[in-house]
N, C-alpha and C positions, 0 to 999 in steps of 0.2 A: 816665540817668547811667551811664556805663561804669565798670568797676572797674579798679583799678590792678594789672596783672600783675606778678609778681615775676620779671621777665625776667632781671635780672642774677644771680639765684640759681637759675636755671632750667636744666634739661637735658631733652632728649627721653627718654622711657622707654626702657629697654633692650629689645632685641628678644626675642621669645619664646624662640628657640633659645638665646640667650645667658643670659637671666635665669631662665626658668621651668624649663629642663631642666638647671640647673646642678648641680654636685656637692653644693652646700649642701642642696638639697632631698632628695637621696638620703641624705646623712649624717644629716639630721634624722630621717628615717623609720627608718633602721637603728639609730640610737642609742636611739630610743624603743622598739624591738622587744624589748629585754632589760632587766631590772631592773639597778640599780646593782651589786647583789651579784654578778650574773653577769659584768659587765664587770670588777669587781675580782678575781673568781676567775680570769678569763682573763689579767689582768695578773699575778696571783700565779704562775700556771703558767709564763708566759713568763719571769718573773724567776727562778723556780726552775730553769728550763732553762738560763738564762744562767749561774747560779751553778754548775751542774753542769759547764758547758763551760769556764768561765774563772775566774781568781782573783776573790775577792770585790770587790776595789777596781775591777777592770775590769768585772765584771758589773753593779755598781751605778752605774757612770759614766754610761751613757745616760740613766737615769731622773733622776739627780741633776742632770745637765747641763740636761736639758729643763726641769725645775722651776725651776732657778736662772735660766735664760734667760727663761722666761715671767714670773717674779716681777720680774726686773730690768726687763724691758720695761714691765710694768704700772706700776712705780714711776716710771720715767723719763717715761712718758706722763702720769702724774698730775701731775708737776711741770713738764710741758710741755717736756721736753728731747727727747722723741720725739713724733711725731704720734699722736693718739688715733684709731685707725682705726674705733673704734666710732661716731665722729661723721661718718664718711664718708657723704655724701649727705644729711645733715640740713639742713633749711631752717630757719634760726633765726627766732624770732618767732612771731606768731599769724597763721595764714593759713587759707584755705578753698579748696576746689576746686569749680569750676562747669562746667557743660556749655557749649561754645561755642554761638553762635547758628547759625541755619540756613546762614549764609555761612561758618561756620568761624572767625569772628572773636570778639573779646571781647564777651561778652553785655552787654546794657543792663539786664537784670532779673535778680534772684536766682532760682535754680532755674527758669530760663526755659522748660525743656522737661522732659517726664516722664523717668523712669528705671526700668529693670527690673533687679532683682537676683535671681539664683538661687544658692542655696547647695547645693553638691554634696558628698557625703561617702561614703567607702568604708572599711571596716574588716575585718580578718581576725580572727576569734575562734578560730582554730586554735591548738592548744598551741604550735606553732612560729611563730605570728604571721604576718608577711609571707612567711615561707618555706613556708607551707602551700599546698596545691594551689589553683590558680586565681587567686591574688591578683596574681601577675605579669601575667597576662593582663588583669585589671581595670586595673592601672596602665598597661600598654601601650596599651590602647584609650582610656583617659582622656587620656594624653599625645597620642595621635594626633588625638583630637577637639579638644583645646585648640589644638594646632598648626594644624589645619584652620580653626578659628574665627579665628585670627589671620591666616591667609593669605587668608581670604574674609570679612574683617571687614565690608567695605562691603555685601556681599550679605546678610549676616545681621544687620546693624546692631549688630555686636559691638564693645564698647569695650575689653575687656581683662579680666584676672582676677588674683587674688591667691591663692596657695596657702599652707597652713599645717597644722601638726599640732595636733589638739585636746588638751585636758588633762583629759579625763573620768576616765581611769584612770591607774594608775602606769606602765603599759606598753601597747604595742599599741593606741594610740589611733586615732581616726578620722583619715584624711587628708582635709583639707577644701580646697575651692576656692570662692571667691566670684567669680562671673562677672557682668559688667555689660553690659546691652544698651540700645540707644536705644529700642526698641519691643518690645511683647509679641509682635507679629507676626513680628519677626525671630527671637525665641526659638522660637516655634512652628514657623517654617520650618526651623530647624536640627533640631528634635526629629524631623522627618520626612524629614531628608536621608539620603543613602545610607549614610554612615559611621555615623551614629547608629543607623540601622535595623539595620546589621550588628551593632553592639554590643548593641542591644536583643535581637535574635534569639539571639545567643550567650548572653546572660544567661538567656533563657527556656529554653534547652537544658540549662544546667548548674545552675540554681538548686536543683533537687530533689536533686542529687547533691553539692552543695557548700553545705550549710546553714550552714557556719561563715563564709560571706562575707556581709557586710552592705553595702547601698548605700542612699542616701537623697537626696532633694532637697527644698528649700523654695523657692518662687518668690514674689516680691513685685513689685507694680507701684505706683510712686508717681507720681501725676499732677504736673504742674508746680506749683511752690510748695508741695509736700508732702514735701520732703526737704531735708536740709541736713547739713553736716559742719564740723568744726573740727579744726585741727591746731596744736600748739604745740611748737616745737623738735623737729619730727618729720621723718623722712625720708618722701618720697612713698610712700604705701602705700594699699592699698584702691583706692577710686575715683580718688584723686590719682595713681595709678601706671598708669592706663589709657591708651588711645590716643585719648582725647578731646582731641586737640591743638587749640590755638588758633593762629591765624596772627598773629605779632607781627613787624613790620618784614620781612615776607616769609619768615619762617622758622617752622617748627612748634615750639611750646613747650608745656610742661605747663600745664594750665588752672588754675594756682594764683594766688590773689589775696590782697593784703594785707587782713587782717581786723581791723586795729587802728583802723579809722575807718569812718564811715558806717554803712549798714545791715548790713554784714557783721560788725559788732562783736558782735551778740547773736543768740541762737537765734531769737527772733521776727523779728528783722530779716532773717535769712537765709532765713526762710520767707515774706518779703514781707508780714508782719503788723505791722511796726513800723519805726521809723526808726533802730534800733540804740542808742537811749538808755535803753531800759527797765531796764538793770542799773545805771545810774548811782547809784541810791540805796544801793548796796552799796559805794560808793567806787571809786576809780580802779584800773584793772588795771595790773600791773607789766610791761606788754609795750612 
């Protein structure tokens, strides 16, 4: 039994250069680098400088105008007089992401193939955070490796990645990337490729002189029918935002499927260990 792809609500993932190296990623890291009190102090200094240069009503105008504009937009979006851009890209309802079959088409089984996930992390423990020596080089090498993985995805069985900032500390948290591969052999092949070896050798040279830099990885391999996922009113993220395209009507689409029916309804069903009805004793779901 093949599953029902959400084609009508589907788009191909953004390219690496467009999405993964966007300003949003940089702003998130920069914003996390300093505590709120530092940002408020910088704002206070800027405002004081404006008050020194201009009359009070003119100096206060930019900040008041910006706050009024954003509050007005939020209210109008709440009452649906303006579009709510926080909902951009959200796929409504309950759905799941699956790997395509070997032909790149809609799979006939849940978790039909194995999946490899590696979690990568880097953090600067320097008093100046990401401005400390060496962290820019870490970021540049990581960006170069992720870009190469996307460009040589078929060679290394690479599916895609999601990046985010951790929340373990108030500031200067780890920068994280979750990378997905089809096979453990593909991951191993990339670990010994030229660019990764270059990064590896650079790290070995500087690690004793840059003890404030932290890196880590965790790698996991899940055989077929040993992994599952579920999304509700969510934008495609994580595995759902990879390049594991399925071919639907001759065009590539995200591998997302309706999880309101059949085996995809429940955790056990998505693992191939049930028919999806095992949660019915708790009542119907509002999806």
